[in-house]
C-alpha positions as CSV (number, residue, x, y, z in Angstrom):
1,X,0.0,0.0,0.0
2,X,1.3,3.5,-0.9
3,X,1.4,5.8,2.1
4,X,0.0,9.3,1.9
5,X,2.6,11.8,0.7
6,X,1.7,14.2,3.6
7,X,3.6,11.9,5.9
8,X,6.9,12.0,4.0
9,X,9.7,14.0,5.5
10,X,13.3,14.9,4.8
11,X,15.5,11.9,5.6
12,X,12.9,9.3,4.7
13,X,13.9,6.5,2.4
14,X,11.4,5.9,-0.4
15,X,10.7,3.5,-3.3
16,X,9.4,4.7,-6.6
17,X,6.1,3.3,-7.7
18,X,5.4,5.5,-10.7
19,X,6.6,8.7,-12.4
20,X,5.5,10.7,-15.4
21,X,9.0,11.9,-16.2
22,X,9.9,10.3,-19.6
23,X,13.5,11.4,-19.5
24,X,14.6,9.7,-16.3
25,X,16.2,6.3,-16.1
26,X,14.4,5.6,-12.9
27,X,12.0,2.6,-12.8
28,X,9.5,1.3,-10.4
29,X,11.3,-0.2,-7.4
30,X,14.2,2.2,-7.4
31,X,15.0,3.7,-4.0
32,X,16.4,7.0,-2.7
33,X,16.5,9.4,0.1
34,X,14.4,12.5,0.5
35,X,16.6,15.6,0.8
36,X,14.2,18.5,0.5
37,X,10.4,19.3,0.3
38,X,9.3,22.4,-1.5
39,X,5.8,23.9,-1.6
40,X,2.5,23.6,0.3
41,X,0.6,20.4,1.1
42,X,-1.1,19.1,-2.0
43,X,1.3,20.9,-4.3
44,X,4.7,19.8,-3.2
45,X,8.0,18.7,-4.8
46,X,9.7,15.9,-3.0
47,X,13.4,16.1,-3.8
48,X,15.2,12.8,-3.8
49,X,18.8,11.6,-4.3
50,X,18.3,8.2,-5.9
51,X,20.6,5.2,-5.4
52,X,21.6,5.4,-9.1
53,X,23.0,8.9,-8.6
54,X,20.0,10.8,-10.1
55,X,18.6,13.8,-8.4
56,X,14.9,14.0,-9.3
57,X,12.0,15.6,-7.6
58,X,8.6,13.9,-7.5
59,X,5.4,15.8,-8.0
60,X,3.3,15.0,-5.0
61,X,-0.1,14.8,-6.8
62,X,1.2,13.0,-9.9
63,X,4.1,10.7,-9.1
64,X,3.7,7.8,-6.7
65,X,6.1,6.4,-4.1
66,X,6.1,4.5,-0.9
67,X,8.0,5.1,2.3
68,X,10.3,2.2,3.1
69,X,12.1,3.6,6.1
70,X,11.1,6.7,8.1
71,X,13.7,8.9,9.7
């Protein structure tokens, strides 16, 4: 089950479920660490440093992820 994005915080470890970004090499199941959160609830960018070295922000209302380890 995918946790609500409102619970994610800097330092959490997440796993990608889905992204609309067609230019990324990320795929479902890839993991990374949340480094920054920009914006207001419901319209936030969740900035992540992914294990493959990519730095890609997820759009809270569009992209999907699950928290695998909370800080």
